[in-house]
C-alpha positions, 0 to 999 in steps of 0.5 A: 708375325706375318703382314697381309699387305692387301688392301681390303678396307679403303675409304671404308663406308664415308669416302671422302667428298672428292670436291671437284671444280665446279662442284660437279657431281662426277669426273668421267675421264678418257682415256686412250691408249695408243700401243700400235707398233709397241707390240710384242713382234719380232721386228721389235725384238720379241720372241713372236707375235702380240695375241692380246686384244685384237678382232683374232679370234683366239689368236696365239703368239708365233712364235719367231714369225711376223704375224701379218694379219695381227700387225693389219689390226695394230695398223689400223689403229694407228692410222685409221681409228686415231684419228677418227678418235682425234677429230670426235674428242677434239670436236666434242672439246674434251681432253685426253689422256693418252697412255702412251708405249714410248716405242709407239710414239717414237713409230707416230710422230704425226699422230703424237704431234696431234696429241700435243696440240690439242692439249692431250695428257700424254702418260706413260704405257711402259716401253713395250707393250708386252708382259713385265709378270716375268721380269726380273726386278732389275729388269723391269727396274731397268725398262722403267728407266728406259720408257722414262727416257723414252718418253722423255725424247720423243714427247719433249717432257717426261712423263708425269702418269704411269699404267703398265697395264701387264703389271708383274706384282713388282710394277707398282712399288718400282715405278713409285721408286722411280720418285718421277711420277704424279699417279699410277693407275695400275690398280682398278679398287676403287671409284676414287683417288687414293694414296700409297705409302712407299718407303719415305713417299706417298705416291697417288694412286688413281684407280684405272678400269677393266670393265668400261673398257672397249677391250671387253670387244675382244674378249669374253664375256664383252660387247659386240655393239656399240649399242652394248658400249653404250649401254653398260657406260650410260648406266655406269654413268647414272648410278654415279651421277646420282652417288653425286648427287649426295655429296658422294662425287666418283670418278668414272675411267674410260679406257678406249684402244684406237684398234678396237673403238677407233672401228666404225662400227663401235665409236657409235656407241662412244659417240652417242655417250659422250652427246648423253654425259653432255646433257648434263650439267656437273660434270667434269671431263678431266685429264688424269693429270688434273686430277692427281693435281685437284687431288693432291690440293685438296686431300693431302695424305697423312700419315699416322703411325699404323698399328700392322706395320709397328714393331712389337713392343711399340704395338703393345704399348699403345695397345695393351689397356684397350682391354682393362690390364689385360696386356696378353690380348695384345700380345696375342693380336700382334701375331694375328695375321694384320694388314692395312684392313687392321689399322683402322678402330674397327679392325684392330677392335676385330683382332683383339677380340678375336684373342678375347673370344678365343681366351681360356674362360679363366683368362677372359675371367681376370679381364672381367675382375680387372674392370673396376666398380662402377663409382668405386672405391678406386674411383674415389681413389683417383687409382682408376686407369685414365680410360676407365677414369674418363669414361665414368666421368663422361657418364656422371659416374665422377658427380653423384649424390651420396644417396646414389653414391651409397646405392651404386655401392652396395649394388656393386658388392651384392653384384660381385657376390652373385657373380664373382665379377665386377658390373660392367658395362659401356657407359658412353651408350648410357647416361647415369639414369640408364646405367642405374636402370640396367645394373638393377635388371641385370643383377637379377640373371644368372651368372652365365647370362652376366658372364656373357653379357660382360664379355660383350660388354668390354669388347664394347669399350674396347671399341669405344678406347680404339675409336679415340686412337685410330681412325673409323 
């Protein structure tokens, strides 16, 4: 058995209506990353200097040394950039979420006090602004616990949101297992919050962004002027605002850093964007914790049995009858690389249909001959499968006149004699009259044509049956 853990389907073609407060068409959420004083630095016990997200072109770590220029750039973020952003957001009456590195918050008490006085949410951005990717799992678990402890000590209350940024493949699982977070943001996979099941815990995920993010002032390709930043944010907002008018309200995350957007030439674009969105009705500017509380109340998670997580016996028992009397198809599908994408009707249908299509002609013929005649003797004797009984009844084939029954009986016999398998049609696509019309039209086809058509109809029947038992 192979299982593929990545979720490539999400909400699919029909995402939920967010139902934001006040019927807002879009939730525009500003995050201010506070990392200054928590970055790589030999003063902090790190192996070298920081090299990430600064205005130094091509920066590289200085092993075992302090990097005076890098340090001073980070210091600008705390000394000047933060206060410029604080004035901007408090003046616009927009609350923000702080992604606060615990050690950075501990080294900047005045800024922390200003955040609290403004009513901003202070979420955890980890213990230090360093890479987690190479941490042994036990070390990372301990680091997460220490981040929560220090944050609680410094801020006065534990964080309810978490974002690492420089995370490992284990981070989201480990933070979920910590058990105290209303949301985690270490994903970039959607325009809406969503739930992740981890053991017995249903963990809310509020995706973040790396594109509507001022980090692109320090990366290539990126922004070089505040006007470029404004233009990108405006375009993103305009698309999401238009979608929200069609009952598909979304979330727009905007990521900011004190030492980047806090510079005068860059913040001008952010100011322009704030002024722009304040000219629209139906725009909600919440903290991320506000989104988390709304989503948990409005869209609580509902668990269901997921095919990709079932044991073989359960899987075959539940889906072995999807293809009529052909449990071997489910047996083979179970051994495919199944994952979250196969936990929907369409996804599992694809897996089952692959096994049907790749089977030998004799095996597929066996599936065809397992199907009952339409309105035939088995139906009269009440010996159809529950699925076939419901399907035929839905098309009115259980309420035929004597003349109609005689016609079906005659056509069934002629069709089987000519083609070697019963006439198969997905009756849920038809009514009694169109079924009869298709019967009369198809009976004269060649066996090759009818074999191909019958196989398509078998797959269509399976699709309908899966829609009855799995989300679409």
